[in-house]
C-alpha positions as CSV (number, residue, x, y, z in Angstrom):
1,N,-63.9,-17.3,-6.0
2,F,-65.5,-20.1,-8.0
3,G,-67.5,-17.5,-9.9
4,G,-64.2,-16.3,-11.5
5,W,-64.5,-19.1,-14.1
6,I,-67.8,-17.7,-15.6
7,A,-66.6,-14.1,-15.4
8,R,-63.4,-15.1,-17.2
9,G,-65.0,-16.9,-20.2
10,F,-68.7,-16.0,-20.5
11,R,-70.1,-13.1,-22.4
12,F,-73.0,-11.4,-20.5
13,G,-75.6,-9.3,-22.2
14,R,-79.4,-8.9,-22.5
15,R,-79.9,-12.6,-23.4
16,N,-77.2,-13.9,-21.0
17,A,-77.7,-12.1,-17.8
18,F,-76.0,-12.5,-14.4
19,L,-77.8,-12.4,-11.1
20,G,-75.7,-12.2,-8.0
21,P,-75.3,-10.5,-4.7
22,T,-72.9,-7.7,-4.3
23,S,-72.0,-8.9,-0.8
24,G,-70.7,-12.3,-1.8
25,A,-73.4,-13.9,0.4
26,M,-73.0,-17.7,0.8
27,G,-76.1,-19.8,0.0
28,Y,-77.6,-17.2,-2.4
29,G,-77.1,-19.2,-5.7
30,L,-79.8,-21.9,-5.5
31,P,-82.7,-19.8,-4.0
32,A,-81.9,-17.0,-6.5
33,A,-81.8,-19.4,-9.4
34,I,-85.2,-20.8,-8.4
35,A,-86.7,-17.4,-8.2
36,A,-85.2,-16.3,-11.5
37,S,-86.6,-19.5,-13.2
38,L,-90.1,-19.0,-11.8
39,C,-90.1,-15.4,-12.8
40,Q,-88.9,-16.2,-16.4
41,P,-89.8,-19.8,-17.0
42,E,-88.9,-19.6,-20.7
43,R,-85.2,-19.1,-19.8
44,T,-82.7,-21.7,-18.6
45,V,-81.1,-20.6,-15.3
46,V,-77.6,-21.9,-14.2
47,A,-76.6,-21.5,-10.6
48,L,-72.9,-21.5,-9.7
49,C,-72.4,-22.6,-6.1
50,G,-69.6,-23.4,-3.8
51,D,-70.0,-26.5,-1.7
52,G,-70.4,-24.6,1.5
53,G,-73.0,-22.2,0.0
54,L,-75.0,-25.0,-1.5
55,A,-74.8,-27.0,1.7
56,M,-76.6,-24.1,3.4
57,T,-79.6,-24.1,1.1
58,M,-79.6,-27.5,-0.7
59,N,-83.0,-28.3,0.9
60,E,-84.4,-25.9,-1.7
61,L,-83.8,-28.6,-4.4
62,E,-87.1,-30.0,-3.2
63,T,-88.7,-26.6,-3.9
64,A,-87.2,-26.5,-7.3
65,V,-88.6,-30.0,-8.1
66,R,-92.0,-29.3,-6.7
67,E,-92.3,-25.9,-8.5
68,K,-90.8,-27.3,-11.7
69,A,-88.1,-24.6,-11.8
70,K,-85.8,-25.0,-14.8
71,V,-82.5,-24.7,-13.0
72,V,-79.1,-26.3,-13.4
73,V,-76.8,-26.1,-10.4
74,I,-73.1,-26.4,-10.8
75,V,-71.5,-27.0,-7.4
76,F,-67.7,-26.5,-7.0
77,D,-66.7,-29.0,-4.3
78,N,-63.3,-28.5,-2.8
79,R,-64.5,-29.8,0.6
80,R,-63.9,-26.5,2.4
81,Y,-65.0,-22.9,2.8
82,G,-62.2,-21.9,0.4
83,T,-62.6,-18.2,0.4
84,I,-62.6,-18.1,4.2
85,A,-59.4,-20.3,4.2
86,M,-57.9,-17.9,1.7
87,H,-58.5,-14.9,3.9
88,Q,-57.0,-16.8,6.9
89,D,-53.9,-17.6,4.8
90,S,-53.6,-13.9,3.8
91,R,-53.4,-13.0,7.5
92,H,-51.0,-15.9,8.2
93,E,-53.6,-17.5,10.5
94,P,-54.2,-21.2,10.8
95,H,-57.3,-22.6,9.1
96,V,-60.2,-22.6,11.6
97,A,-63.6,-24.1,10.8
98,T,-63.0,-24.1,7.1
99,E,-62.9,-27.9,6.3
100,L,-66.1,-29.6,5.2
101,G,-66.8,-33.3,5.2
102,P,-67.7,-35.1,2.0
103,I,-71.2,-34.4,0.7
104,D,-72.6,-36.3,-2.3
105,F,-74.5,-33.4,-3.9
106,A,-75.6,-35.6,-6.8
107,A,-77.2,-38.1,-4.5
108,V,-78.9,-35.3,-2.5
109,A,-80.3,-34.0,-5.8
110,R,-81.6,-37.4,-6.8
111,A,-83.1,-37.9,-3.3
112,C,-85.1,-34.6,-3.9
113,G,-86.3,-35.7,-7.3
114,A,-83.8,-33.7,-9.3
115,Q,-81.2,-35.1,-11.8
116,G,-77.8,-35.5,-10.2
117,G,-74.5,-36.1,-11.8
118,R,-70.8,-36.0,-10.8
119,V,-67.8,-34.8,-12.7
120,T,-64.3,-35.9,-11.7
121,R,-62.4,-35.0,-14.9
122,D,-62.5,-32.1,-17.3
123,A,-63.6,-34.2,-20.2
124,E,-66.8,-35.2,-18.3
125,F,-68.0,-31.7,-17.9
126,E,-69.4,-30.9,-21.3
127,P,-71.5,-34.1,-21.6
128,A,-72.8,-33.6,-18.0
129,L,-73.8,-30.0,-18.8
130,R,-75.5,-31.0,-22.0
131,D,-77.5,-33.7,-20.1
132,A,-78.4,-31.2,-17.3
133,L,-79.6,-28.6,-19.8
134,A,-81.7,-31.2,-21.6
135,A,-83.3,-32.5,-18.4
136,D,-87.0,-32.1,-17.8
137,R,-86.4,-31.3,-14.2
138,P,-83.8,-29.4,-12.0
139,A,-80.3,-30.8,-12.3
140,V,-77.2,-30.7,-10.2
141,I,-73.7,-31.2,-11.5
142,H,-71.2,-32.0,-8.7
143,L,-67.7,-30.9,-9.7
144,E,-65.0,-32.6,-7.6
145,M,-62.2,-30.1,-7.2
146,D,-58.7,-30.3,-5.7
147,P,-59.1,-29.3,-2.1
148,R,-56.2,-26.8,-2.5
149,W,-58.2,-25.0,-5.3
150,V,-59.8,-21.7,-4.3
151,G,-60.4,-19.8,-7.5
152,V,-59.1,-19.1,-11.0
153,G,-55.3,-19.3,-10.6
154,R,-55.5,-19.6,-6.8
155,F,-54.0,-22.7,-5.2
156,E,-52.8,-22.9,-1.7
157,G,-49.7,-24.7,-0.6
């Protein structure tokens, strides 16, 4: 669901490609971004990750630093497995095992040797993205989202 933002406003083509699973696999973003960066080091690679998916593979930030992968990770943190909760809502089921505790993804990035930043307001995003793109190492931008937010135009409650 968080990927709807890029699909809504970004033009893809030969120079601006998209790499993603057709299955919606959680945890795919960071490892795929590292691989893409290592295969094409002249390109900047931006990974869009949900908080649950990044939590599954954030240990690979150390790999990105060690291998000097040019990746920027944007993590959408609504402190839940939002898509799973959305499906539970659609079946009028209670939320089961969808809530996540707070993770400071920017601090995890810094602990691994990457750049880490946090965005809490819309106006902070562009400067954070510019800093991440200019960094000489992998970077993570931790976007704090409303926990009710699931995707473009999708709020619960």
